C-alpha positions as semicolon CSV with decimal commas, in nm:
position;residue;x (nm);y (nm);z (nm)
1;M;1,863;-6,587;2,366
2;F;1,592;-6,685;2,116
3;L;1,576;-6,596;1,747
4;V;1,240;-6,564;1,571
5;F;1,182;-6,454;1,213
6;D;0,930;-6,419;0,933
7;I;1,061;-6,450;0,576
8;G;0,807;-6,289;0,345
9;G;0,805;-6,234;-0,027
10;T;0,901;-5,868;0,020
11;N;1,062;-5,833;0,362
12;M;1,233;-6,038;0,632
13;R;1,124;-5,956;0,988
14;I;1,381;-6,070;1,243
15;A;1,360;-6,047;1,622
16;I;1,539;-6,149;1,939
17;S;1,382;-6,257;2,270
18;S;1,569;-6,293;2,597
19;D;1,293;-6,466;2,794
20;G;1,106;-6,663;2,524
21;R;0,791;-6,461;2,589
22;T;0,856;-6,103;2,478
23;I;1,046;-5,938;2,193
24;K;1,360;-5,754;2,298
25;S;1,452;-5,602;1,960
26;S;1,364;-5,647;1,595
27;K;1,452;-5,532;1,246
28;I;1,298;-5,542;0,899
29;V;1,515;-5,585;0,588
30;P;1,429;-5,663;0,224
31;T;1,412;-6,033;0,139
32;P;1,699;-6,123;-0,096
33;K;1,589;-6,306;-0,408
34;E;1,854;-6,576;-0,364
35;F;1,864;-6,813;-0,067
36;E;2,238;-6,782;0,000
37;N;2,214;-6,403;0,020
38;G;1,916;-6,441;0,251
39;I;2,107;-6,658;0,497
40;E;2,392;-6,407;0,500
41;A;2,154;-6,115;0,558
42;L;1,985;-6,305;0,841
43;K;2,320;-6,377;1,006
44;Q;2,423;-6,011;0,991
45;V;2,099;-5,887;1,146
46;V;2,114;-6,147;1,425
47;V;2,468;-6,041;1,518
48;E;2,348;-5,681;1,533
49;L;2,037;-5,753;1,741
50;S;2,198;-6,001;1,981
51;S;2,526;-5,811;2,021
52;G;2,698;-6,140;1,951
53;E;2,527;-6,329;2,235
54;K;2,473;-6,702;2,176
55;I;2,140;-6,803;2,017
56;T;1,995;-7,104;2,201
57;A;1,684;-7,174;1,991
58;V;1,539;-7,063;1,658
59;A;1,182;-7,061;1,528
60;G;1,061;-6,891;1,216
61;S;0,844;-6,894;0,912
62;V;0,870;-6,861;0,538
63;A;0,612;-6,768;0,274
64;G;0,508;-7,095;0,111
65;P;0,452;-7,464;0,181
66;L;0,729;-7,669;0,342
67;D;0,825;-8,031;0,286
68;K;0,689;-8,296;0,524
69;T;0,994;-8,272;0,751
70;K;0,955;-7,891;0,767
71;S;1,312;-7,847;0,653
72;M;1,280;-7,654;0,326
73;L;1,047;-7,451;0,109
74;V;0,894;-7,656;-0,172
75;A;0,698;-7,389;-0,363
76;S;0,667;-7,012;-0,365
77;P;0,563;-6,771;-0,641
78;H;0,719;-6,483;-0,445
79;I;1,069;-6,616;-0,352
80;P;1,148;-6,890;-0,606
81;G;1,521;-6,861;-0,531
82;W;1,455;-7,016;-0,187
83;I;1,279;-7,329;-0,316
84;Q;1,439;-7,669;-0,238
85;K;1,722;-7,507;-0,043
86;P;1,847;-7,665;0,284
87;F;1,697;-7,393;0,503
88;K;1,676;-7,578;0,834
89;T;2,015;-7,746;0,790
90;Q;2,180;-7,413;0,713
91;L;2,030;-7,246;1,020
92;E;2,133;-7,537;1,241
93;S;2,487;-7,506;1,106
94;V;2,502;-7,129;1,154
95;F;2,352;-7,108;1,503
96;E;2,437;-7,456;1,637
97;C;2,102;-7,501;1,813
98;R;1,749;-7,636;1,767
99;V;1,560;-7,488;1,470
100;L;1,185;-7,504;1,403
101;L;1,038;-7,397;1,069
102;E;0,675;-7,333;0,979
103;N;0,466;-7,165;0,713
104;D;0,430;-6,791;0,773
105;T;0,051;-6,790;0,790
106;A;0,046;-7,088;1,028
107;L;0,269;-6,903;1,276
108;G;0,071;-6,581;1,234
109;G;-0,247;-6,775;1,301
110;L;-0,094;-6,939;1,607
111;G;0,003;-6,598;1,742
112;E;-0,345;-6,452;1,690
113;A;-0,514;-6,764;1,832
114;V;-0,311;-6,765;2,153
115;F;-0,226;-6,400;2,217
116;G;-0,448;-6,197;1,984
117;A;-0,803;-6,172;1,851
118;G;-0,870;-6,547;1,877
119;A;-0,755;-6,590;2,237
120;G;-0,995;-6,794;2,451
121;N;-1,142;-6,991;2,159
122;K;-1,087;-7,362;2,105
123;I;-1,090;-7,365;1,724
124;V;-0,958;-7,060;1,541
125;A;-0,955;-7,018;1,164
126;F;-0,705;-6,760;1,044
127;I;-0,694;-6,606;0,696
128;N;-0,409;-6,374;0,606
129;I;-0,478;-6,133;0,320
130;G;-0,160;-5,955;0,216
131;T;0,041;-5,969;-0,105
132;G;-0,097;-6,320;-0,133
133;V;-0,361;-6,512;0,064
134;N;-0,337;-6,810;0,295
135;G;-0,497;-6,955;0,607
136;A;-0,442;-7,187;0,899
137;K;-0,648;-7,383;1,148
138;I;-0,547;-7,357;1,514
139;E;-0,699;-7,594;1,770
140;D;-0,632;-7,595;2,145
141;G;-0,348;-7,347;2,101
142;K;-0,164;-7,561;1,843
143;I;-0,137;-7,561;1,466
144;D;-0,369;-7,836;1,346
145;E;-0,189;-8,140;1,209
146;N;-0,153;-8,147;0,833
147;A;0,039;-8,334;0,565
148;L;0,150;-8,054;0,332
149;G;0,044;-7,735;0,508
150;F;-0,257;-7,513;0,448
151;E;-0,312;-7,322;0,123
152;T;-0,647;-7,151;0,170
153;G;-0,564;-6,885;-0,087
154;H;-0,555;-7,148;-0,360
155;Q;-0,913;-7,269;-0,321
156;I;-1,102;-7,225;-0,647
157;I;-1,382;-6,970;-0,621
158;V;-1,432;-6,903;-0,995
159;P;-1,390;-7,207;-1,225
160;S;-1,142;-7,126;-1,505
161;G;-1,119;-6,774;-1,365
162;K;-0,834;-6,526;-1,338
163;P;-0,482;-6,673;-1,344
164;C;-0,296;-6,723;-1,017
165;N;0,079;-6,689;-0,964
166;C;0,094;-7,060;-0,878
167;G;-0,017;-7,153;-1,231
168;G;-0,379;-7,230;-1,145
169;K;-0,692;-7,030;-1,228
170;G;-0,980;-6,881;-1,033
171;H;-0,814;-6,900;-0,693
172;L;-0,917;-6,682;-0,399
173;E;-0,575;-6,514;-0,407
174;S;-0,638;-6,414;-0,769
175;Y;-0,925;-6,191;-0,657
176;I;-0,838;-6,056;-0,311
177;G;-0,458;-6,076;-0,279
178;G;-0,285;-5,738;-0,274
179;E;-0,074;-5,808;-0,582
180;N;-0,383;-5,904;-0,781
181;I;-0,595;-5,617;-0,650
182;E;-0,336;-5,381;-0,798
183;R;-0,341;-5,577;-1,125
184;I;-0,722;-5,575;-1,150
185;Y;-0,807;-5,227;-1,024
186;G;-0,489;-5,039;-1,112
187;Q;-0,421;-4,928;-0,755
188;K;-0,263;-5,068;-0,443
189;A;-0,517;-5,182;-0,183
190;E;-0,426;-4,900;0,056
191;D;-0,491;-4,643;-0,220
192;L;-0,809;-4,796;-0,361
193;K;-1,111;-4,585;-0,261
194;D;-1,384;-4,708;-0,500
195;P;-1,671;-4,854;-0,288
196;A;-1,792;-5,069;-0,578
197;A;-1,449;-5,223;-0,619
198;W;-1,423;-5,297;-0,248
199;D;-1,773;-5,447;-0,245
200;E;-1,668;-5,683;-0,522
201;I;-1,352;-5,778;-0,332
202;A;-1,559;-5,825;-0,015
203;K;-1,792;-6,065;-0,198
204;Y;-1,503;-6,280;-0,315
205;A;-1,356;-6,272;0,036
206;A;-1,689;-6,386;0,177
207;I;-1,694;-6,684;-0,060
208;G;-1,351;-6,789;0,062
209;I;-1,451;-6,735;0,424
210;N;-1,771;-6,938;0,370
211;N;-1,567;-7,229;0,233
212;T;-1,320;-7,208;0,520
213;I;-1,598;-7,207;0,780
214;V;-1,784;-7,506;0,634
215;H;-1,461;-7,706;0,610
216;W;-1,306;-7,618;0,948
217;S;-1,613;-7,527;1,159
218;P;-1,427;-7,275;1,379
219;D;-1,546;-7,088;1,686
220;I;-1,406;-6,767;1,538
221;L;-1,240;-6,657;1,215
222;V;-0,960;-6,399;1,234
223;L;-0,846;-6,191;0,937
224;G;-0,485;-6,073;0,925
225;G;-0,257;-5,912;0,669
226;S;-0,225;-5,565;0,523
227;V;-0,519;-5,588;0,280
228;S;-0,758;-5,690;0,558
229;Q;-0,706;-5,346;0,712
230;S;-0,865;-5,188;0,403
231;L;-1,132;-5,455;0,351
232;P;-1,485;-5,334;0,443
233;L;-1,564;-5,591;0,712
234;D;-1,931;-5,492;0,722
235;R;-1,970;-5,579;0,354
236;V;-1,782;-5,906;0,400
237;K;-2,022;-6,003;0,678
238;A;-2,324;-5,898;0,471
239;H;-2,215;-6,115;0,178
240;L;-2,127;-6,400;0,413
241;T;-2,476;-6,388;0,563
242;E;-2,619;-6,425;0,212
243;E;-2,393;-6,720;0,128
244;L;-2,368;-6,925;0,449
245;K;-2,700;-7,092;0,526
246;I;-2,614;-7,442;0,649
247;F;-2,519;-7,341;1,004
248;P;-2,775;-7,184;1,239
249;Q;-2,515;-6,934;1,358
250;I;-2,222;-6,785;1,171
251;P;-1,895;-6,776;1,366
252;E;-1,767;-6,432;1,454
253;V;-1,539;-6,279;1,190
254;V;-1,290;-6,027;1,331
255;L;-0,970;-5,846;1,242
256;G;-0,644;-5,958;1,399
257;T;-0,491;-5,742;1,669
258;L;-0,121;-5,831;1,658
259;G;-0,025;-5,697;1,316
260;H;0,328;-5,786;1,206
261;D;0,403;-5,924;1,554
262;A;0,163;-6,216;1,502
263;G;0,436;-6,428;1,343
264;F;0,684;-6,348;1,622
265;C;0,427;-6,440;1,886
266;G;0,347;-6,762;1,703
267;A;0,715;-6,852;1,678
268;L;0,769;-6,803;2,051
269;K;0,461;-7,013;2,123
270;L;0,590;-7,287;1,891
271;L;0,919;-7,298;2,083
272;S;0,730;-7,331;2,412
273;L;0,525;-7,624;2,279
274;V;0,829;-7,839;2,212
275;D;1,030;-7,759;2,526
């Protein structure tokens, strides 16, 4: 029995797999602000989903960068009560089995690259636009090696621009992340109907996508996250065409197809890679 999970700033998505390939059952619960309460909530849901059956392997993600040993969260504007807590050690103690931790966007990107919109491509760039913004590079069906993780949402697109939750200014997340869209335009992304506002958001998104493409040179770029479902992709592509001139052909930019299951799929793939 395999446990996979996605700890986000708002909700925890928890699932069980019997075969390591498909999801048997899952549940979504609010993410507790404090780490200790989060571990207890996770334990309770796992007992419910597994009917008490032994968990043999765990893989999951958390919203924010991890330390180099991928054992704990080192920064997060959304769940500060989880920072510098012994996440991996606690899970190993609770479930008495192997535990693999990754950044949430990296696992979502892995899922989309292998099972979703990026399947069949060698190099997949993934950008998740939800409450916040992040990205990941997937190559040959694996998360590309990195020292501190990927933080695409914190690239500067406007020098000394709008403040970001991380303490910086002018970051991509400050202009297209769901939390900041609500702050700027006074409405949640799913309720925002103003074409001019969305065209402005699309232009900022295109700048971030341009930077990602010229740095990572992917075969395809996949957009995930709740805000991407409202983003006018045609306007993003139009602005990207205006901005990106160095390459003779712009990689395809598409929406992800796995939705919230992207992280689960990525977690199961991660477990298979280290068997």
